[in-house]
C-alpha positions in Angstrom: 154.0 40.8 -28.4 151.5 38.9 -30.7 152.9 37.2 -33.8 151.8 38.7 -37.1 149.4 36.6 -39.0 151.0 34.8 -41.9 149.0 34.6 -45.0 147.9 31.1 -45.7 149.2 29.6 -48.9 146.6 29.2 -51.6 144.7 26.0 -51.7 145.7 23.7 -54.5 143.5 23.9 -57.6 141.0 21.0 -58.0 138.6 20.3 -60.8 134.9 20.2 -59.9 132.2 18.5 -62.0 129.3 21.0 -62.5 125.9 20.7 -64.1 124.6 24.1 -65.2 121.0 24.8 -66.2 120.8 27.6 -68.8 117.8 29.8 -69.5 116.7 30.8 -73.0 119.2 32.8 -75.0 119.7 33.7 -78.7 122.4 31.1 -79.0 120.0 28.1 -78.4 118.6 26.2 -81.3 115.1 27.0 -82.5 112.5 25.5 -80.2 114.9 25.1 -77.2 113.6 26.4 -73.9 116.9 26.0 -72.2 119.9 23.8 -71.9 122.0 21.8 -69.5 125.8 21.9 -69.6 128.1 19.4 -67.9 131.4 21.0 -67.4 134.6 20.8 -65.5 135.8 23.9 -63.7 139.1 24.3 -61.7 139.3 26.2 -58.4 140.8 26.1 -55.0 137.3 25.2 -53.6 133.9 24.5 -54.9 132.5 28.0 -54.4 135.4 29.5 -56.5 134.9 26.9 -59.3 131.2 27.7 -59.4 131.8 31.5 -59.5 134.4 31.2 -62.2 132.2 28.9 -64.3 129.2 31.2 -64.0 131.3 34.2 -64.9 132.7 32.5 -68.0 129.2 31.5 -69.1 127.8 35.0 -68.6 130.7 36.4 -70.7 129.5 34.1 -73.4 126.0 35.7 -73.2 124.6 32.6 -71.6 122.1 32.7 -68.8 123.0 30.3 -66.0 120.0 29.6 -63.8 121.2 26.8 -61.5 124.4 25.0 -60.8 124.7 21.6 -59.2 128.2 20.4 -58.1 129.1 16.8 -58.1 132.4 17.5 -56.4 136.0 16.6 -57.4 137.2 13.4 -59.0 138.0 12.0 -55.5 134.5 13.0 -54.3 132.9 11.2 -57.2 135.0 8.1 -56.8 134.2 8.0 -53.1 130.5 8.1 -54.0 131.0 5.1 -56.2 130.9 6.8 -59.6 132.8 5.1 -62.4 134.8 7.8 -64.3 135.8 6.9 -67.8 139.3 7.8 -69.0 137.9 10.3 -71.5 136.2 12.2 -68.6 139.4 12.1 -66.5 141.4 13.5 -69.5 138.9 16.4 -69.7 139.4 17.1 -66.0 143.2 17.0 -66.4 142.9 19.4 -69.3 140.7 21.8 -67.3 143.3 21.8 -64.5 146.3 22.1 -66.9 144.8 25.0 -68.8 143.1 26.6 -65.8 139.9 26.7 -68.0 136.3 25.7 -67.8 135.7 22.8 -70.2 132.2 22.0 -71.5 131.9 18.2 -71.7 128.3 17.8 -72.8 125.3 20.0 -73.9 121.7 19.0 -73.7 118.9 21.2 -75.2 115.6 21.3 -73.4 112.3 21.7 -75.4 108.6 21.7 -74.6 108.1 19.0 -77.3 107.4 15.6 -75.6 108.7 13.9 -78.8 112.2 15.3 -78.1 112.4 13.7 -74.6 
């Protein structure tokens, strides 16, 4: 008689560093053609963290166009990144609050003087 499959315990939550490119929305400053958001999103895996982050941004009437993941804190340290304490604190907050935390916003414009 075969053994019944036991459900796997959920993977522990991790925090992923994501860079999200946004399209034009009414919430952007005048002259902005888009924006980039650096954020920290918790999830049991990268795909879940990306899905949850995109969902939160869409609920805020933002238009995510592209998401680039830089991985977890351990991934970034293994890649040689230096992570300041302030950034580590934001990651810890994202994990503790199970929330997407926006760390930085950058507006994009077509004006070369703004680059």
